[in-house]
C-alpha positions in Angstrom: 0.0 0.0 0.0 1.5 3.3 -1.0 0.9 6.4 1.0 0.7 10.1 0.0 4.2 10.5 1.2 5.4 7.7 -1.1 3.5 9.3 -4.0 5.0 12.7 -3.3 8.5 11.2 -3.1 8.1 9.4 -6.4 6.7 12.6 -8.1 9.6 14.6 -6.8 12.1 12.0 -7.9 10.5 12.0 -11.4 10.7 15.8 -11.6 14.3 15.9 -10.5 15.3 13.1 -12.9 13.5 14.8 -15.8 15.5 18.0 -15.2 18.8 16.1 -14.7 17.9 13.9 -17.8 18.7 10.7 -15.9 16.7 7.5 -15.2 15.0 7.4 -11.8 16.9 4.2 -11.0 20.2 6.1 -11.3 19.3 8.5 -8.4 19.5 7.6 -4.7 18.1 9.9 -2.0 21.6 11.0 -0.9 23.3 11.3 -4.3 24.9 14.8 -4.8 23.3 16.3 -7.8 26.4 18.3 -8.5 29.1 15.7 -7.8 27.4 12.6 -9.1 25.0 14.0 -11.8 26.9 17.1 -13.0 24.1 19.5 -12.2 25.0 23.2 -12.5 23.3 26.2 -10.9 20.9 26.5 -13.9 19.8 22.9 -13.3 19.1 23.7 -9.6 16.9 26.7 -10.6 15.1 24.5 -13.2 14.3 21.9 -10.4 13.1 24.7 -8.1 10.9 26.1 -10.8 9.5 22.7 -11.8 8.6 21.9 -8.2 6.9 25.3 -7.7 4.9 24.8 -10.8 3.9 21.2 -10.1 2.9 21.8 -6.5 1.7 25.4 -6.8 4.1 26.5 -4.1 6.8 29.2 -3.6 10.3 28.1 -2.7 12.7 30.9 -1.7 15.9 30.7 -3.8 17.9 30.7 -0.5 16.7 27.1 -0.1 18.9 26.1 -3.1 21.7 25.4 -0.7 19.7 22.6 0.9 18.5 21.2 -2.5 21.7 19.3 -3.2 20.2 15.8 -3.1 16.8 14.2 -3.3 16.5 14.2 0.5 17.1 17.9 0.7 14.7 18.6 -2.1 12.0 16.6 -0.4 12.5 18.4 2.9 12.3 21.8 1.2 9.1 20.9 -0.7 7.5 19.4 2.5 8.1 22.7 4.3 7.0 24.9 1.4 3.8 22.8 0.8 3.0 22.3 4.5 2.7 18.5 4.2 3.0 16.2 7.1 6.4 14.6 7.6 7.0 10.9 7.5 6.9 9.6 11.1 10.4 9.1 12.6 11.0 5.4 12.7 
C-alpha cells in the first residue's frame, strides 16, 4: 500500500530526474546532484521552478543550498507545501 508520502517522493524524484535527464533508477536519496550527476546552478533553478509549478508552491531561492540531493529537495518541498512529515522510525 502506497501512502501520500510515497506518492510525493516518487513525483519529486521524477521531476528531478527529468531536469537532470537521468533514469530514476540512477538516483538515490543521498546522491549529490552536482558531484554525481553534474548539475549546474541553472539545473538547480530548473528543479526549483518545476517543483513550484507542479505543486503550486513558492520556494525561496535561498533554499537552493539545501537542495543538493533528493532528501534535501524533499525536505524543502514538504516545508513549502505544509505537508505532514514521515513519522520518525
